[in-house]
Backbone of each chain as ProteinMPNN parsed JSONL, in Angstrom:
{"seq_chain_A": "TQLLEQSPQFLSIQEGENLTVYCNSSSVFSSLQWYRQEPGEGPVLLVTVVTGGEVKKLKRLTFQFGDARKDSSLHITAAQPGDTGLYLCAGDNTGTASKLTFGTGTRLQVTL", "coords_chain_A": {"N_chain_A": [[109.904, 119.664, 85.011], [108.947, 116.343, 85.456], [105.808, 115.102, 86.563], [104.07, 112.719, 88.228], [100.987, 111.857, 89.128], [99.257, 109.869, 91.364], [96.179, 108.2, 91.997], [93.713, 106.505, 93.945], [95.376, 107.834, 96.933], [95.386, 106.161, 99.068], [93.9, 103.032, 99.729], [91.543, 100.945, 101.079], [90.206, 97.833, 101.064], [87.94, 95.017, 100.89], [88.576, 91.507, 100.614], [88.052, 90.117, 97.424], [86.853, 92.27, 96.225], [86.881, 94.645, 93.476], [89.237, 96.966, 92.035], [90.605, 100.113, 90.908], [93.527, 101.818, 90.057], [94.937, 104.947, 89.352], [97.216, 106.732, 87.24], [98.499, 109.713, 86.443], [99.649, 112.313, 84.233], [100.937, 115.393, 82.896], [102.846, 115.188, 81.078], [104.33, 113.516, 78.252], [105.138, 110.139, 78.009], [107.694, 107.864, 77.065], [107.813, 105.298, 77.925], [106.193, 103.381, 80.476], [106.161, 102.117, 83.707], [104.921, 99.777, 86.11], [105.163, 99.11, 89.542], [105.227, 97.053, 92.494], [105.58, 97.458, 95.938], [106.537, 96.032, 98.944], [106.51, 96.242, 102.546], [109.764, 96.816, 103.864], [111.056, 95.868, 101.651], [112.413, 96.123, 98.284], [111.05, 97.83, 95.36], [109.13, 95.821, 93.112], [109.009, 94.919, 89.782], [106.043, 94.98, 87.887], [104.917, 95.368, 85.31], [105.738, 96.652, 82.034], [104.758, 99.215, 79.893], [104.633, 100.46, 76.588], [103.417, 101.356, 74.269], [100.982, 103.615, 73.069], [97.649, 103.245, 74.155], [97.972, 100.622, 74.724], [97.182, 97.497, 76.267], [97.799, 95.38, 78.914], [97.74, 92.197, 80.476], [98.081, 90.586, 83.577], [97.525, 87.923, 85.091], [95.208, 88.544, 87.512], [95.499, 91.218, 87.221], [95.159, 94.142, 85.293], [96.606, 96.282, 83.019], [96.695, 99.497, 81.582], [97.775, 101.706, 79.074], [97.49, 105.067, 78.328], [96.087, 106.517, 75.317], [97.427, 108.824, 74.514], [99.751, 108.532, 75.815], [100.139, 109.709, 78.31], [99.004, 108.892, 80.606], [98.021, 106.206, 82.807], [96.509, 103.143, 83.906], [95.755, 100.805, 86.499], [94.06, 97.909, 87.024], [92.621, 95.806, 89.354], [91.206, 92.706, 89.717], [88.96, 90.997, 91.81], [90.36, 91.254, 94.407], [92.999, 90.115, 96.568], [94.347, 89.323, 99.851], [97.112, 89.086, 99.502], [97.66, 90.981, 97.615], [98.132, 93.289, 98.879], [100.008, 96.243, 99.398], [102.37, 98.801, 98.332], [101.698, 100.51, 95.47], [103.326, 101.622, 92.635], [103.626, 103.791, 89.938], [105.868, 104.472, 87.263], [107.554, 106.633, 85.167], [109.222, 107.25, 82.039], [110.679, 109.658, 80.023], [112.772, 109.893, 78.364], [113.377, 108.052, 76.54], [115.05, 106.047, 77.154], [114.574, 104.626, 79.401], [116.191, 104.939, 81.576], [116.046, 107.022, 83.339], [113.916, 107.173, 85.523], [110.9, 108.575, 86.695], [109.106, 108.415, 89.58], [105.701, 107.802, 90.461], [103.338, 109.235, 92.838], [102.393, 107.222, 94.428], [100.25, 104.547, 95.553], [98.754, 103.228, 98.273], [97.673, 100.107, 99.045], [95.417, 98.171, 100.859], [94.225, 95.045, 101.559], [91.747, 93.293, 103.08], [90.56, 90.404, 104.901]], "CA_chain_A": [[109.95, 118.501, 85.886], [107.822, 115.436, 85.286], [105.049, 114.854, 87.761], [103.135, 111.623, 88.057], [100.052, 111.832, 90.241], [98.477, 108.645, 91.474], [94.974, 108.26, 92.817], [93.774, 107.229, 95.212], [96.623, 107.684, 97.675], [95.232, 105.022, 99.972], [92.692, 102.283, 99.437], [91.348, 99.79, 101.95], [89.072, 97.104, 100.547], [87.822, 93.634, 101.355], [88.903, 90.456, 99.654], [87.02, 89.859, 96.422], [86.433, 93.502, 95.552], [87.682, 95.134, 92.355], [89.726, 98.324, 92.243], [91.413, 100.718, 89.842], [94.487, 102.844, 90.456], [95.22, 105.808, 88.208], [98.514, 107.399, 87.208], [98.267, 110.768, 85.464], [100.689, 113.314, 84.061], [100.791, 116.298, 81.759], [103.966, 114.887, 80.184], [104.26, 112.304, 77.438], [106.177, 109.185, 78.398], [108.029, 106.851, 76.076], [107.447, 104.028, 78.548], [105.688, 103.523, 81.837], [106.259, 100.849, 84.429], [104.213, 99.643, 87.382], [105.868, 98.328, 90.536], [104.617, 96.87, 93.814], [106.595, 97.432, 96.984], [106.046, 95.603, 100.243], [107.349, 96.806, 103.619], [111.079, 96.208, 104.053], [111.587, 95.333, 100.411], [112.482, 97.048, 97.174], [109.954, 97.697, 94.383], [109.191, 94.694, 92.186], [108.354, 95.277, 88.534], [104.867, 94.217, 87.47], [104.721, 95.449, 83.871], [106.186, 97.83, 81.295], [103.947, 99.526, 78.712], [105.374, 101.408, 75.756], [102.617, 101.795, 73.133], [99.733, 104.262, 73.426], [96.486, 102.383, 74.024], [98.329, 99.229, 75.033], [96.584, 96.838, 77.424], [98.499, 94.148, 79.284], [97.112, 91.483, 81.583], [98.958, 89.742, 84.381], [96.571, 87.219, 85.961], [94.049, 89.372, 87.869], [95.865, 92.63, 87.051], [95.076, 94.652, 83.93], [97.285, 97.564, 82.903], [96.402, 100.199, 80.341], [98.534, 102.923, 78.794], [96.609, 105.962, 77.605], [96.386, 106.722, 73.892], [98.396, 109.917, 74.381], [100.918, 108.13, 76.628], [100.297, 110.601, 79.453], [98.359, 108.344, 81.782], [97.933, 104.748, 82.853], [95.673, 102.629, 84.985], [95.942, 99.427, 86.951], [92.805, 97.373, 87.538], [92.761, 94.5, 90.001], [89.938, 91.986, 89.837], [88.88, 90.043, 92.928], [91.579, 91.473, 95.189], [93.34, 89.163, 97.618], [95.259, 89.929, 100.837], [98.467, 89.112, 98.949], [97.82, 92.157, 96.754], [98.453, 94.423, 99.75], [101.327, 96.819, 99.172], [102.453, 100.133, 97.737], [101.763, 100.424, 94.011], [104.02, 102.782, 92.096], [103.89, 103.898, 88.512], [107.141, 105.155, 87.021], [107.608, 106.982, 83.758], [110.473, 107.701, 81.435], [110.434, 110.4, 78.782], [114.041, 110.087, 77.662], [113.519, 106.993, 75.544], [116.076, 105.08, 77.554], [114.145, 103.97, 80.646], [117.225, 105.023, 82.593], [115.751, 108.092, 84.283], [112.524, 107.002, 85.889], [110.26, 109.397, 87.709], [108.075, 107.602, 90.208], [104.46, 108.436, 90.875], [103.173, 109.529, 94.26], [102.138, 105.971, 95.128], [98.932, 104.162, 96.087], [98.908, 102.18, 99.288], [96.498, 99.23, 99.007], [95.268, 97.194, 101.934], [93.131, 94.12, 101.299], [91.48, 92.534, 104.298], [89.708, 89.219, 104.746]], "C_chain_A": [[108.712, 117.645, 85.679], [107.114, 115.273, 86.62], [104.036, 113.781, 87.45], [102.256, 111.559, 89.292], [99.269, 110.536, 90.225], [97.262, 108.885, 92.349], [94.305, 106.896, 92.823], [95.13, 107.046, 95.885], [96.581, 106.448, 98.555], [93.907, 104.348, 99.689], [92.63, 101.066, 100.349], [90.083, 99.075, 101.505], [89.051, 95.69, 101.122], [88.163, 92.666, 100.228], [87.732, 90.227, 98.7], [86.551, 91.1, 95.677], [87.364, 93.821, 94.386], [88.133, 96.554, 92.645], [90.508, 98.789, 91.031], [92.276, 101.82, 90.426], [94.867, 103.625, 89.211], [96.57, 106.504, 88.374], [98.436, 108.438, 86.089], [99.41, 111.777, 85.434], [100.333, 114.242, 82.906], [101.893, 116.061, 80.728], [103.701, 113.614, 79.399], [105.426, 111.402, 77.819], [106.429, 108.173, 77.288], [107.781, 105.451, 76.637], [106.964, 104.307, 79.964], [105.697, 102.147, 82.481], [105.41, 100.915, 85.69], [105.011, 98.701, 88.279], [104.959, 98.125, 91.752], [105.734, 96.744, 94.838], [105.946, 97.028, 98.3], [106.994, 96.115, 101.317], [108.674, 96.062, 103.763], [111.693, 95.634, 102.797], [111.679, 96.429, 99.356], [111.303, 96.86, 96.237], [110.199, 96.509, 93.45], [108.392, 95.056, 90.947], [107.177, 94.367, 88.24], [104.745, 94.197, 85.953], [105.387, 96.703, 83.319], [105.258, 98.012, 80.095], [104.65, 100.609, 77.913], [104.541, 101.986, 74.616], [101.322, 102.431, 73.61], [98.545, 103.346, 73.167], [96.734, 100.931, 74.391], [97.632, 98.74, 76.298], [97.36, 95.552, 77.677], [97.815, 93.529, 80.483], [98.13, 90.58, 82.256], [98.054, 89.094, 85.431], [95.381, 88.136, 86.267], [94.318, 90.879, 87.695], [95.799, 93.005, 85.57], [95.651, 96.061, 83.905], [96.935, 98.186, 81.559], [97.239, 101.456, 80.25], [97.646, 103.812, 77.947], [97.041, 106.18, 76.164], [97.464, 107.777, 73.691], [99.671, 109.666, 75.174], [101.211, 109.132, 77.745], [99.725, 110.005, 80.735], [98.279, 106.826, 81.673], [97.009, 104.35, 83.995], [96.017, 101.182, 85.259], [94.627, 98.973, 87.564], [93.068, 95.995, 88.122], [91.369, 93.902, 90.185], [90.019, 91.019, 91.014], [90.136, 90.098, 93.795], [91.727, 90.432, 96.293], [94.282, 89.829, 98.613], [96.698, 90.02, 100.343], [98.714, 90.27, 98.008], [98.187, 93.4, 97.573], [99.865, 94.925, 99.492], [101.219, 98.229, 98.634], [102.621, 99.967, 96.238], [102.316, 101.737, 93.466], [104.054, 102.713, 90.578], [105.186, 104.685, 88.354], [107.275, 105.39, 85.528], [108.978, 107.442, 83.318], [110.133, 108.477, 80.173], [111.726, 110.702, 78.045], [114.244, 109.046, 76.574], [114.52, 105.934, 75.924], [115.668, 104.25, 78.75], [115.209, 104.05, 81.722], [116.928, 106.093, 83.629], [114.262, 108.033, 84.585], [112.109, 108.051, 86.894], [109.115, 108.596, 88.27], [106.849, 108.443, 90.533], [104.386, 108.564, 92.379], [102.799, 108.303, 95.079], [100.699, 105.792, 95.57], [99.141, 103.004, 97.047], [97.607, 101.398, 99.367], [96.534, 98.261, 100.177], [94.037, 96.352, 101.641], [92.951, 93.243, 102.522], [90.516, 91.389, 104.027], [88.247, 89.556, 105.03]], "O_chain_A": [[107.584, 118.135, 85.717], [107.744, 115.302, 87.678], [103.237, 113.913, 86.523], [102.733, 111.24, 90.382], [98.693, 110.152, 89.207], [97.301, 109.658, 93.306], [94.325, 106.196, 91.811], [95.934, 106.214, 95.466], [97.591, 105.776, 98.764], [92.904, 105.016, 99.438], [93.557, 100.257, 100.383], [88.996, 99.65, 101.562], [90.008, 95.236, 101.75], [88.045, 92.989, 99.046], [86.576, 90.155, 99.118], [85.925, 90.997, 94.622], [88.49, 93.328, 94.322], [87.489, 97.269, 93.413], [91.004, 97.989, 90.238], [91.802, 102.653, 91.198], [95.091, 103.048, 88.148], [97.002, 106.818, 89.484], [98.32, 108.079, 84.917], [100.047, 112.06, 86.449], [99.519, 113.901, 82.047], [101.884, 116.65, 79.647], [102.942, 112.747, 79.832], [106.564, 111.857, 77.936], [105.494, 107.687, 76.652], [107.562, 104.514, 75.87], [107.288, 105.333, 80.561], [105.294, 101.152, 81.878], [105.21, 101.987, 86.261], [105.472, 97.644, 87.847], [104.049, 98.915, 92.005], [106.707, 96.019, 94.633], [104.94, 97.602, 98.716], [108.159, 96.393, 101.032], [108.705, 94.831, 103.783], [112.735, 94.982, 102.856], [111.108, 97.509, 99.504], [110.62, 95.838, 96.304], [111.332, 96.236, 93.055], [107.231, 95.454, 91.046], [107.285, 93.144, 88.327], [104.5, 93.144, 85.363], [105.577, 97.687, 84.033], [105.002, 97.057, 79.362], [105.195, 101.558, 78.478], [104.918, 103.01, 74.046], [100.631, 101.868, 74.459], [98.437, 102.742, 72.1], [95.818, 100.109, 74.37], [97.508, 99.477, 77.277], [97.552, 94.74, 76.772], [97.366, 94.228, 81.391], [98.926, 89.906, 81.603], [97.846, 89.641, 86.514], [94.62, 88.469, 85.358], [93.456, 91.706, 87.993], [96.312, 92.289, 84.71], [95.234, 96.927, 84.674], [96.884, 97.504, 80.535], [97.396, 102.184, 81.23], [97.1, 103.356, 76.942], [98.218, 106.045, 75.833], [98.313, 107.647, 72.808], [100.57, 110.508, 75.194], [102.367, 109.376, 78.088], [99.934, 110.544, 81.822], [98.447, 106.247, 80.6], [96.764, 105.124, 84.92], [96.493, 100.446, 84.394], [94.136, 99.583, 88.514], [93.659, 95.131, 87.475], [90.475, 94.537, 90.746], [91.014, 90.315, 91.19], [90.876, 89.121, 93.903], [90.752, 89.943, 96.864], [94.952, 90.801, 98.264], [97.426, 90.935, 100.727], [99.859, 90.525, 97.633], [98.515, 94.443, 97.007], [100.804, 94.137, 99.381], [100.127, 98.782, 98.498], [103.584, 99.348, 95.785], [101.831, 102.819, 93.797], [104.459, 101.704, 90.001], [105.549, 105.474, 89.226], [107.129, 104.469, 84.725], [109.778, 107.949, 84.106], [109.37, 107.991, 79.338], [111.797, 111.617, 77.225], [115.176, 109.147, 75.777], [114.817, 105.032, 75.141], [116.337, 103.272, 79.085], [115.146, 103.301, 82.697], [117.515, 106.068, 84.711], [113.459, 108.747, 83.984], [112.85, 108.381, 87.819], [108.243, 108.145, 87.527], [106.949, 109.631, 90.838], [105.25, 108.071, 93.105], [102.879, 108.339, 96.307], [100.015, 106.755, 95.917], [99.642, 101.943, 96.673], [96.562, 101.951, 99.711], [97.549, 97.618, 100.445], [92.935, 96.881, 101.492], [93.87, 92.544, 102.948], [89.76, 91.405, 103.055], [87.385, 88.681, 104.949]]}, "seq_chain_B": "DTEVTQTPKHLVMGMTNKKSLKCEQHMGHRAMYWYKQKAKKPPELMFVYSYEKLSINESVPSRFSPECPNSSLLNLHLHALQPEDSALYLCASSQAPDSYQPQHFGDGTRLSIL", "coords_chain_B": {"N_chain_B": [[113.432, 85.982, 96.072], [115.623, 88.729, 95.694], [117.654, 89.689, 92.897], [119.474, 91.6, 93.081], [121.728, 92.551, 95.376], [121.999, 94.126, 98.464], [124.068, 95.571, 100.928], [124.933, 97.036, 104.105], [121.818, 95.742, 105.55], [120.685, 97.327, 107.443], [121.745, 100.41, 108.875], [123.202, 102.422, 111.274], [124.452, 105.524, 111.993], [126.641, 108.136, 113.152], [126.79, 111.723, 112.703], [129.372, 112.418, 112.089], [130.6, 110.238, 111.125], [132.135, 107.974, 108.689], [130.899, 105.916, 106.229], [130.014, 103.144, 104.062], [127.714, 102.114, 101.566], [126.829, 99.101, 99.929], [126.296, 97.478, 96.794], [125.417, 94.789, 94.708], [125.267, 92.969, 91.685], [124.759, 90.165, 89.545], [123.81, 89.813, 87.014], [124.755, 90.629, 84.66], [124.107, 93.17, 83.985], [124.441, 96.498, 82.71], [123.815, 98.996, 83.558], [123.431, 100.872, 86.488], [121.897, 102.019, 89.512], [121.27, 104.472, 92.061], [118.836, 105.141, 94.5], [116.895, 107.213, 96.699], [114.637, 106.773, 99.325], [112.188, 108.148, 101.233], [110.104, 107.728, 104.134], [106.864, 106.59, 103.36], [106.931, 107.76, 100.871], [107.633, 108.001, 97.303], [110.433, 106.407, 95.554], [113.359, 108.388, 94.925], [115.43, 109.359, 92.325], [118.984, 109.276, 92.519], [121.646, 108.782, 91.466], [122.967, 107.634, 88.307], [124.702, 105.031, 86.777], [126.314, 104.229, 83.823], [127.616, 101.745, 81.948], [129.747, 101.589, 83.773], [130.363, 104.239, 84.131], [129.642, 107.427, 85.524], [126.614, 108.775, 84.69], [124.347, 110.239, 85.265], [123.7, 112.633, 87.706], [121.661, 113.633, 90.097], [121.825, 116.305, 91.179], [122.842, 115.782, 93.749], [123.928, 116.186, 97.13], [127.414, 116.637, 97.986], [128.213, 115.098, 100.105], [127.382, 112.596, 99.642], [128.881, 110.086, 97.859], [129.227, 108.385, 94.97], [130.448, 105.25, 93.63], [131.695, 103.096, 91.147], [133.206, 100.29, 90.972], [133.415, 98.066, 89.264], [131.572, 96.278, 86.699], [129.729, 94.856, 88.167], [129.454, 95.843, 90.682], [128.403, 98.425, 92.909], [128.948, 101.232, 94.823], [128.105, 103.394, 97.573], [129.419, 106.021, 99.085], [129.439, 107.511, 102.251], [129.554, 110.51, 104.092], [129.731, 112.744, 106.761], [126.933, 113.047, 107.124], [123.53, 114.305, 107.424], [120.768, 114.488, 109.776], [118.406, 114.528, 108.24], [119.031, 112.94, 106.143], [118.398, 110.397, 106.738], [116.902, 107.49, 105.627], [115.541, 105.048, 103.298], [117.799, 103.483, 101.235], [117.974, 102.614, 97.984], [119.212, 100.354, 95.597], [119.443, 99.725, 92.121], [119.385, 97.862, 89.031], [119.732, 97.626, 85.467], [119.469, 96.075, 82.22], [120.67, 97.598, 80.199], [121.355, 101.07, 79.691], [120.208, 102.163, 77.489], [117.825, 101.092, 76.546], [114.547, 99.548, 76.758], [114.606, 98.013, 78.957], [113.605, 96.679, 82.09], [114.043, 98.001, 85.457], [115.688, 96.385, 88.093], [115.311, 96.014, 91.485], [117.136, 96.135, 94.584], [116.646, 95.169, 98.062], [117.251, 97.268, 99.644], [119.014, 99.552, 101.891], [118.438, 100.462, 105.115], [118.932, 103.48, 106.474], [119.934, 105.264, 109.304], [120.536, 108.333, 110.757], [122.168, 109.625, 113.48]], "CA_chain_B": [[114.723, 86.59, 96.399], [116.047, 89.701, 94.729], [118.939, 89.385, 92.282], [120.327, 92.719, 93.422], [122.016, 92.372, 96.802], [122.497, 95.33, 99.116], [124.552, 95.431, 102.299], [124.145, 96.246, 105.052], [120.367, 95.96, 105.5], [120.428, 98.446, 108.343], [122.955, 101.126, 109.262], [123.031, 103.579, 112.141], [125.732, 106.222, 112.048], [126.645, 109.508, 113.6], [126.978, 112.706, 111.642], [130.782, 112.571, 111.74], [131.13, 108.951, 110.645], [132.222, 107.639, 107.272], [130.46, 104.551, 105.969], [129.709, 102.869, 102.658], [126.678, 101.154, 101.198], [127.284, 98.283, 98.807], [125.278, 96.875, 95.929], [126.038, 93.826, 93.806], [124.379, 92.202, 90.803], [125.493, 89.266, 88.657], [122.935, 89.559, 85.87], [125.381, 91.181, 83.468], [123.523, 94.473, 83.684], [125.465, 97.526, 82.523], [123.341, 100.252, 84.144], [123.125, 100.717, 87.91], [121.234, 103.228, 89.998], [120.987, 104.697, 93.481], [117.63, 105.905, 94.812], [116.615, 107.488, 98.109], [113.2, 106.708, 99.572], [111.743, 108.528, 102.558], [108.911, 106.991, 104.564], [105.593, 106.893, 102.71], [107.179, 108.519, 99.65], [108.217, 107.176, 96.244], [111.884, 106.538, 95.403], [113.873, 109.524, 94.16], [116.704, 109.017, 91.695], [120.165, 110.031, 92.942], [122.744, 108.613, 90.507], [122.905, 106.57, 87.316], [125.967, 104.628, 86.157], [126.126, 103.566, 82.541], [128.899, 101.125, 81.567], [130.682, 101.938, 84.842], [130.65, 105.676, 84.185], [128.54, 108.211, 86.054], [125.929, 109.459, 83.594], [123.357, 111.162, 85.823], [123.785, 113.018, 89.123], [120.496, 114.494, 90.273], [122.153, 117.4, 92.112], [122.964, 115.197, 95.085], [125.013, 116.82, 97.904], [128.703, 115.946, 97.872], [128.402, 114.163, 101.22], [127.126, 111.29, 99.041], [129.852, 109.902, 96.792], [129.071, 107.055, 94.385], [131.619, 104.637, 92.999], [131.373, 101.859, 90.44], [134.514, 99.659, 90.75], [133.315, 97.211, 88.08], [130.2, 96.211, 86.184], [128.844, 94.138, 89.083], [129.432, 96.469, 91.997], [128.117, 99.853, 93.027], [129.063, 101.675, 96.212], [127.717, 104.763, 97.907], [130.206, 106.427, 100.24], [128.708, 108.487, 103.043], [130.426, 111.257, 105.005], [129.152, 113.966, 107.339], [125.511, 113.118, 106.776], [122.627, 115.045, 108.279], [119.608, 113.674, 110.192], [117.401, 114.441, 107.169], [119.46, 111.919, 105.183], [117.845, 109.107, 107.159], [115.976, 107.034, 104.579], [115.856, 103.753, 102.678], [118.587, 103.697, 100.027], [117.735, 101.502, 97.079], [120.049, 100.168, 94.416], [118.752, 99.022, 91.042], [120.182, 97.663, 87.821], [118.99, 97.258, 84.259], [120.354, 95.446, 81.247], [121.443, 98.651, 79.558], [120.657, 102.346, 79.859], [119.649, 102.625, 76.226], [116.794, 100.152, 76.106], [113.371, 99.578, 77.609], [114.72, 96.957, 79.949], [113.141, 97.137, 83.4], [115.008, 98.096, 86.534], [115.546, 95.399, 89.154], [115.704, 96.676, 92.719], [117.48, 95.423, 95.802], [115.736, 95.433, 99.176], [117.602, 98.529, 100.267], [119.684, 99.732, 103.177], [117.73, 101.469, 105.918], [119.966, 104.294, 107.098], [119.504, 106.191, 110.353], [121.602, 109.261, 111.157], [121.908, 110.113, 114.835]], "C_chain_B": [[115.143, 87.557, 95.286], [117.406, 89.303, 94.165], [119.91, 90.541, 92.461], [120.493, 92.689, 94.941], [122.604, 93.644, 97.385], [122.935, 95.01, 100.536], [125.074, 96.764, 102.806], [122.647, 96.492, 104.869], [119.973, 97.146, 106.356], [121.763, 99.089, 108.706], [122.574, 102.328, 110.105], [124.393, 104.25, 112.251], [125.559, 107.639, 112.561], [126.991, 110.446, 112.459], [128.437, 112.869, 111.244], [131.387, 111.296, 111.167], [131.291, 108.931, 109.129], [131.834, 106.178, 107.121], [130.199, 104.396, 104.481], [128.569, 101.884, 102.543], [127.158, 100.401, 99.969], [126.12, 97.646, 98.084], [125.98, 95.97, 94.932], [124.976, 93.144, 92.96], [125.238, 91.368, 89.862], [124.616, 88.864, 87.481], [123.541, 90.072, 84.574], [124.824, 92.54, 83.059], [124.612, 95.538, 83.615], [125.008, 98.9, 82.989], [122.975, 99.989, 85.603], [122.733, 102.066, 88.479], [121.233, 103.259, 91.529], [119.741, 105.577, 93.592], [117.583, 106.137, 96.316], [115.102, 107.467, 98.283], [112.903, 107.06, 101.029], [110.435, 107.794, 102.855], [107.657, 107.52, 103.864], [105.743, 107.758, 101.456], [107.717, 107.596, 98.563], [109.732, 107.333, 96.202], [112.245, 107.76, 94.559], [115.251, 109.165, 93.617], [117.821, 109.913, 92.215], [121.233, 109.996, 91.843], [122.418, 107.488, 89.525], [124.311, 106.31, 86.797], [125.648, 103.839, 84.9], [127.482, 103.049, 82.08], [130.019, 101.63, 82.477], [131.055, 103.41, 84.891], [129.418, 106.417, 84.703], [127.899, 109.003, 84.923], [124.899, 110.462, 84.092], [123.643, 111.366, 87.309], [122.659, 114.026, 89.316], [120.742, 115.541, 91.355], [122.208, 116.921, 93.562], [124.112, 115.875, 95.838], [126.277, 115.972, 97.903], [128.999, 115.029, 99.05], [128.026, 112.73, 100.806], [128.066, 111.142, 97.843], [129.719, 108.503, 96.209], [130.372, 106.57, 93.761], [131.187, 103.349, 92.336], [132.678, 101.149, 90.089], [134.538, 98.733, 89.536], [131.85, 97.052, 87.727], [129.224, 95.529, 87.13], [128.621, 94.858, 90.4], [129.141, 97.961, 91.919], [128.171, 100.204, 94.504], [128.508, 103.086, 96.36], [128.432, 105.124, 99.196], [129.523, 107.603, 100.917], [129.652, 109.195, 104.004], [129.715, 112.524, 105.45], [127.687, 114.126, 106.961], [124.714, 113.875, 107.825], [121.443, 114.159, 108.682], [118.568, 113.517, 109.088], [117.796, 113.453, 106.07], [118.994, 110.519, 105.581], [116.756, 108.692, 106.171], [116.327, 105.601, 104.201], [116.6, 104.043, 101.378], [118.507, 102.436, 99.174], [118.725, 101.517, 95.93], [119.224, 99.413, 93.38], [119.713, 98.811, 89.885], [119.247, 97.348, 86.661], [119.989, 96.8, 83.21], [121.259, 96.464, 80.577], [120.68, 99.951, 79.724], [119.975, 102.825, 78.594], [118.644, 101.637, 75.667], [115.604, 100.288, 77.039], [113.403, 98.47, 78.647], [114.329, 97.48, 81.328], [114.278, 97.221, 84.398], [114.659, 97.066, 87.607], [116.109, 96.01, 90.43], [116.175, 95.678, 93.774], [116.485, 95.783, 96.893], [116.142, 96.641, 100.006], [118.414, 98.429, 101.538], [118.917, 100.815, 103.917], [118.763, 102.204, 106.752], [119.358, 105.248, 108.114], [120.7, 107.022, 110.781], [121.255, 109.831, 112.527], [122.35, 111.559, 114.993]], "O_chain_B": [[115.034, 87.246, 94.1], [118.212, 88.668, 94.846], [121.059, 90.455, 92.028], [119.519, 92.789, 95.688], [123.585, 94.179, 96.869], [122.261, 94.272, 101.256], [125.607, 97.551, 102.023], [122.259, 97.372, 104.102], [119.039, 97.878, 106.031], [122.78, 98.408, 108.83], [121.741, 103.145, 109.713], [125.383, 103.592, 112.571], [124.5, 108.253, 112.43], [127.428, 110.019, 111.39], [128.723, 113.402, 110.172], [132.553, 111.279, 110.77], [130.696, 109.723, 108.397], [132.374, 105.308, 107.804], [130.167, 105.373, 103.734], [128.467, 100.937, 103.322], [127.801, 100.967, 99.085], [125.095, 97.318, 98.682], [127.015, 96.335, 94.374], [123.91, 92.784, 93.459], [126.308, 91.801, 89.435], [124.667, 87.728, 87.009], [122.926, 89.969, 83.512], [125.038, 93.003, 81.938], [125.587, 95.49, 84.365], [125.741, 99.876, 82.83], [122.298, 99.011, 85.917], [123.171, 103.114, 88.004], [121.199, 102.222, 92.193], [119.597, 106.589, 92.905], [118.147, 105.374, 97.1], [114.37, 108.064, 97.494], [113.321, 106.351, 101.944], [109.756, 107.307, 101.951], [107.426, 108.727, 103.789], [104.789, 108.41, 101.03], [108.211, 106.512, 98.872], [110.264, 108.294, 96.757], [111.541, 108.117, 93.615], [116.127, 108.723, 94.36], [117.658, 111.126, 92.344], [121.668, 111.038, 91.352], [121.707, 106.537, 89.847], [125.028, 107.238, 86.425], [124.833, 102.916, 84.906], [128.4, 103.836, 81.848], [131.084, 102.04, 82.016], [131.972, 103.79, 85.62], [128.288, 106.071, 84.358], [128.562, 109.81, 84.271], [124.61, 111.439, 83.402], [123.805, 110.409, 88.065], [122.696, 115.129, 88.77], [119.98, 115.655, 92.315], [121.69, 117.57, 94.471], [125.167, 116.117, 95.251], [126.216, 114.745, 97.829], [129.953, 114.252, 98.994], [128.313, 111.774, 101.526], [128.051, 111.965, 96.928], [130.059, 107.526, 96.876], [131.259, 107.351, 93.416], [130.398, 102.591, 92.9], [133.216, 101.378, 89.006], [135.558, 98.624, 88.856], [130.982, 97.627, 88.385], [128.013, 95.608, 86.924], [127.703, 94.523, 91.149], [129.569, 98.657, 90.998], [127.527, 99.561, 95.332], [128.452, 103.859, 95.403], [128.104, 104.611, 100.266], [129.088, 108.554, 100.269], [130.466, 108.546, 104.661], [129.172, 113.274, 104.639], [127.254, 115.196, 106.534], [125.159, 114.062, 108.957], [121.149, 113.179, 107.997], [117.911, 112.479, 109.006], [117.001, 113.16, 105.176], [119.184, 109.564, 104.828], [115.814, 109.442, 105.912], [117.283, 105.021, 104.716], [116.095, 104.764, 100.517], [118.915, 101.35, 99.587], [119.031, 102.568, 95.366], [118.405, 98.563, 93.728], [120.729, 99.498, 89.774], [118.129, 96.87, 86.85], [121.183, 97.089, 83.291], [122.456, 96.234, 80.406], [119.46, 99.926, 79.884], [119.231, 103.805, 78.631], [118.614, 101.376, 74.465], [115.646, 101.055, 78.001], [112.365, 98.043, 79.153], [114.684, 98.601, 81.691], [115.331, 96.607, 84.224], [113.497, 96.898, 87.976], [117.251, 96.469, 90.453], [115.693, 94.548, 93.851], [115.589, 96.6, 96.682], [115.455, 97.0, 100.962], [118.495, 97.377, 102.172], [118.762, 101.933, 103.427], [119.394, 101.618, 107.632], [118.39, 105.951, 107.823], [121.751, 106.482, 111.125], [120.2, 110.437, 112.716], [122.206, 112.134, 116.072]]}, "name": "protein", "num_of_chains": 2, "seq": "TQLLEQSPQFLSIQEGENLTVYCNSSSVFSSLQWYRQEPGEGPVLLVTVVTGGEVKKLKRLTFQFGDARKDSSLHITAAQPGDTGLYLCAGDNTGTASKLTFGTGTRLQVTLDTEVTQTPKHLVMGMTNKKSLKCEQHMGHRAMYWYKQKAKKPPELMFVYSYEKLSINESVPSRFSPECPNSSLLNLHLHALQPEDSALYLCASSQAPDSYQPQHFGDGTRLSIL"}
């Protein structure tokens, strides 16, 4: 059974601070996705990474896939209240992205 | 606005009731999914439909019965549920099950079992 551990589980920071969320596993993933979920809504895809060592940037968000494709990180620069939400990594090791296993989640709260 | 539409948004039912959750997408996606999400937990995969055929059943109890009438619709029929089945039920779709296309989620149906 795949297991994706995220850390930290909960993070409360002030606007303007930087943060990093980690997603770790002992399994190798053919692709890994990051989602953000807000209360009362479904997860919204932020990025998909498929190549070991890959780095993708989405405005103030930087995503990295580990060289061995077992881990990933999400770095947010100058956090804003709109970044508040549940961040979920999700991995697939079937090569089809059809059977995602979600990470344990990181709940981020950004205050003014 | 999400492109995957789920109805109803909220559902309260007794343990002897029969109800159905509905999911619709018009993006031409050929893979559709049901997930269950408990409070403060990540989504857990229940079923995967690939080209309207059930391809994955994650050992879900038979009181949950999925149905895919056509490529745009996905239903989840509920019967004799237990209080522990109360959760947010999420539907998702992706372009195809054999690609790296991302999954698009609906906003879910919040189900409460009395």
